[in-house]
N, C-alpha and C positions, 0 to 999 in steps of 0.2 A: 434319447438326446445325446448321451455320451458317445454312443456309436456314431451318430451323425457328426458330432464334433470331431471324432477321431477320423472319420472319412474325409471331412473337410481338411484336417491337418495333413492326411496322407495325400490328398489332391494337391495341397500346397507344396508338399515335399516333392511329389512327382513333377509339378510345374518347375520347381527349383532345379531338379535333376535335368529336366528337359532344357531349361535355359543354359545350364552349365554344359550340356551336351552340344547345344547349338554353338555356344561360345567356343568349345573345343573344336568343333568342325570348322568354325571360322579360323581358329588358330592353325589347324592342319592345312586349310586352304591357303592361308598366308605362307605357311611353311613350304607347301608345294610351289607356290609362286617364287618364293625365295630360292628354292632348289633349282627351279627352271632358270632363274636369273643367274645363279651360280654356274649352272651348266653352260649357259650362253657365254658367260665371262670366261669360263675355262676353255670353251671352244675358240673364243676370240684370241685368248692368250696362246693357245696351242698353235693357231694359225700364224700368229706373230712369231712364235718360236720356230715354227717350220720355215717361215720366210727368212728369219734371221740365220737359221742354220744353212739354208740354201745360199744366202748372201755370203756367209762365211766360207762355205765350200767353194763358191765361185771366186771369191777373193783369194782363197788359198791356191786355186788352180792357176790363176793368172801369173804369179811370179815364177812358177815352174816352167810355164811355156816360154817366158822371157829368158829364164835361165838357160833353157835348151838352145834357144836361138843365139844367145851370146856365146855359150860354150861351143856351139858349132861354127862360130865365126872365126876364121883364121886370117890374120893380116900379115902378109909377108913384108919383110923390111924393104924389099925392092919396090913394092907397090906403095909403101907409105913414104918413102923418101921423096919421090917427085912432088907429093903434096907439100911435104915440108920444105922442099927446096924451091919449087916454082911458085908456090902460093903461101902466104902467111895464114896458117890455120888457127882456129880458136877451139877451146875445149867443148863448145856447145854445137857449133854449126859449121859445116864445110860448105863453102859457097859453090864449089864445082859440082858436087853431086846433089846438093839440096837435101841431104840426110843428116840425122843426128849422129854425133860422134858416139862411139861405144861407151866412153866414160860417163857421158851425160845420161845415156839410156840406163846404164847400171844404177847411177845415183838416183834417177827418177823412180826406177822400179823399186829400189830399196826404200825410198820415201813412201811410195804407195803401199809397200808391204808393211812398213811400220804403222801407217795410218790404218790399214786393214786390221792389223793386230790390235791396235787400240780400240777400234770399233768393235772387234770381236770380244775384247775384254769387257767393254761397256755393255754389250748385248748379253754376255754371260752374267754380268752382275745384275742386269735387269731381269734376266730369266730367273736367277736365284731369288731376287726380291719378289717377283711374281709368284714363284713357287712357295716362298715363305708366307706370302699374303694368302695364297690359296689354302695352304695348310692351316693358317690361323682362322680364316673364314670357315673352313670345314670343321675345325674344332669348336668354334662358336656355334655353328649350326647344330652340331651334335649335342652340345650342352643345352641349347634352347629346346631341341627336340626332347632331350631327357627330362628337362625341367617341366615342359608341358605335359609329358607323359606322367611324371610324378604328380603334378597338380591334378591331372585328370583322375588318376587312381585315388588320390587323397579325397577329391570331391565325391567320387563314387562311394568310397568307404564311409565318409561322413554321412552321406545321404542314406546309405544302407544301415549304418548304426542307428541313426535317428529313427529311421522307419522301424527297426527292430524294437527300439525303446517304446515308440508310440504303440506299436502292435501289442507289446507286452502290457502296457498300461490299459489298452482297450480290453485285452483278455481278462486282466484283473478286475476292471470295472464291470465287465459282463458277469464274471463270477460273483462279484458283490451284488449285482442286480438279481441274479438267480437266488442267492442266499436271502436277499430281502423279500423276494417273492414267496419263498418257502415260509419265511417267518410271518408274512402278512396274511397268509391263509387263516391261521387261528385267530388273528386279530379281526379279520373280516367276519368270521363266524360269530365272534363276540359282539361285534358291532351290529350284526343282523339280529342277534338276540336282544340287544339293548333297543334297537329300533322297534322291534315288535312290542317290547314292554312299554316304550314311550307311546306307541300307537294306542295301546290300551289306556294309558294314562290320559292321552289327549281326548279320548272319547268321554272319560269321566271328568275332564277338566272344567267344563262349564258349571257343573254342580258344585265342584270344589271352589271354583272362583266366586260364585254367588255367595256361598257360605262364608268364605274368607272375607269378601267385601263387606258383608253385613257385620261380621265381628270387628273388622277394621274400622268401619264407620262408627260403630258404637264406642270403640276405644278412643278414636280420634276426637269424637264429640265430647267424651268425658274429659280428655286431656285439654281440649280447647276451653271447656268450661272452667276447668281448674286454673288454666293460664289466665283467663279473663278475670277470674276471682282474685288471683294473685296480683295481676296488674292493677286492678282497682284498689286493692289494699295498698300496694306500693305507691300508686299515684296519690292516694289519700295521705299516706305518711310523708311523701315527698312534698306535697303542697303545704302540709302542716309545718314541716321543717323549714320550708322556704319562707313561710310567713314568720316563723320564729327568728330565722336569720335576718330577714328584712327588718323585723321589729327591733332586734338587738342592734343592728347596724344603725338604724335611724335614731335609736336611743343614744348610741354612742356619738353620732353626729350632733344630736341635740345638746348632749352634755358638753361637747366641745364648743358648741355654738354654731348656729346656722350661719351667722355672719362672723367671719374671722379676719383679723387684720394682722399681717406679718410685716416686719421691717427687715430689709436687707441692706447692709452698708457695703458699698463697693470699696476696693482698695484705692490708695492714692495713685493717680496717673501723672504723666508728664504735663498734661493740660493744667494740673493743679499747681504747677511750679516746682522749683527745686531749691534745696538748701536746708539748713538746720531749722529755719523758722517755719518750714512747712510741716504741719501736723494735722491730724484728723480732729475735727471739732466734735466728733461723737465718741463717747466712751461707753463701756459696758459694765454691767454689774456682775461680778464674779459668782455671786450666790444665786442670782435670778436671771434666767435667760429670756425673760419677758420684759425686762426693764432696759430703757435706753436713756442715757444722759447726754444732754447737749449743752455746750458752752455758748451762752448768748449774752453779749455785753458784759462779760466778766462774771456772770452768774451761771450757775449750773441748773438747767431745767430738766426734769425727769419725765419720761413718757412710759406708760405701761401698755404693752400690746399683748397679743396672744403668743407671739414668739419673735425673738430677734436673732437674725443670722449675721454673724461677724464677717469680715472680708474673706477670711479663709474658708468659709462654708462652701461646699461643693454643690453642683447642680443636683446631684442625687439626693443630698440631704434636704434641699429645699423642696424637691418633688415628694419626698416621703410624707411631708405634712399635708399634702393635698390629694394624694393618690386614692384615699378612701372616697373622695367625691365622685370618682369614676364609677364606683359600684352604685352610688346613689343615682347617678344618671341612668345606669342600666335598670335600676329598680323603678324608674319612671319619674324621678324628681328633676326639676329644673336646676341646673348647675351653671354657675358663672364664675370664671377665674379671670381676673384682669389685673394689670399692673398700672400704677399711676405714680407720677413723680416728675420732677423738673427735667429739662433736657440734659442729657449726659449722666443721668442717675443710674443707668444700666437696665432699663425696662426691656429693651429688645434682647439683650443678652440673657436675661432671666427667663423670658417667655420663649424665644426662638432658639437661642444658643447657637452652636456651630454644628457642622456635620459630625465632627469627632466627639463633641460634648453637647448634645442637644439639651434644650430647655424644657420648661413645664409643658408648653404647647405640644411638642413632638412626643415627649414621654407619655403625656396623658392620652394622646391618640393611639400610641402603640399599646398601652395597657387596655384601652377600650376594645380594640380589635382582638387582643389576646383573650379577654374575657368573653367576647362574642364567640370566638372559635371554640372556647372551652364548653360553652353551653349550646353549641350548634346541634347536638344530638337531641335536645329537648325543646329548644326554642328557635323560632325564626325571627331574625332581626333585620330590619331595613334601616340603613344609615344613609343620610343625605347631608349635603353641605351647602350652605348659602353664606354670602358675605354682604353685609350692609354697613353703611357709614352714615352717622349723624354728624353733620358739620354745619355750624351756623343755622341751627334749627331746621336743616333740610335733610331729608332721608333719601339716600341714593343706593340703588342696587349696583354693587360693584361687579357682579357677574352678568348683568343684563346687557342686551345689545343696545339699549337706549338709556344711558346713565342719567339723562336729564328728565326721565319720566317721573311724575309726581307719585309718591307712595305715602301710605298712611299706616299708623300702628293702631290696631283695633283689638278689642277683647274677643275671645272665642265665644261663639254663640251657644256652646254646650253648657255654659254656666260654670266652667272649671276655674274661671278667673285668669286663665293664661292669656298672654298677648301673642298676636301673630300679625304678619304683614301680608295682606292679600297681593298676589301677583309677584311675590319675590322669587327670583330664579333659584332653583335648587338642582343639584346634581347628585345622582345616586353614585355611591362610592363603595369599593370593596376592600380598600387597604389604605395605609397611610400614604403610600406613593400616589394613589388616585387623588387624595386630598391635596397633596403638594402640587400635583399637576394643575388642579383647579385653581 
């Protein structure tokens, strides 16, 4: 596999070299085209140079011819005087002969010669500029060719060096494979020996398996019997302890009183009025938390309850006096906690409370579900909730679809003496949140 991977890498390198070679061929082709264009440009400039040189030569030859003709011209004073005497002559044109005067011809020829010299100077400057441009283009072309040659050589050297490194790695891997093969031969002999021994053990395995299974069954049966015996003993002890705990708890509840009455005095509110004359009509006994004193018509009347909670008592302190009743409920006893008093006495606050400071109702339900979760490993509890109202001697199902349906309270037919309402709507619940939703 390593050799195959190396061959694939070599193929990739060859493909990369081929791509760079193709790119170099394209660069050389572009260079040839550029050289051809440069040659055409040089040829065109050479033709223009030759044409310019021929023009300069022709322009240089013309003034000499004119000079020869003027120098060969002789004008005698006798021939010129009749022109000057008989006819008024101008420096440009003689009306008799219809020819230019010598001064005009010389001046014209001098002007042409100056113009030709200027043209020749401009052409020489252009020629020098073209030559400089050709020299610069030639230098750039040589630099580009040299750069492309260097890039080509560098690409070839890089590809060659990478190929050498890859081939070296391939040879090293092959050497490692050969070494592994040489070391694997003794291991193979050892495995063959182990295989033969395992083959012999497999032939004897059914008998060994049967014997092992028989002994394992015997040991497992003995262990199961011991576990059953231990479980029966533990269950017997657990039930005995449970009965003792239940008996002790019920005895504690009985000693406290199956029916208990607590009094809670709320603090003075704005609805009670303001000013120094506003005072609480209820006072407490400092030595006995079960006595309540009430000022009535100028006389003090005392009441003795199971416990009295002053205005500064918290919701937690009130609930501590009734939380043992939740355990009685789980033990199977009927439990009823209710608050009564005049309007504004604080019944709703004591029973419901607030979200931040819940009352007896919410705390009792939380404790109930906590106890159920703690005993879930040994007991299965089913909790359901119903809500009924008795108002003006009429029983109504507050969770039913037809609240006007007539319902009755009856005794259970099992002889337990408990009361129940046939047809009352019940909802199975799993948490305090489920009860609040209902």
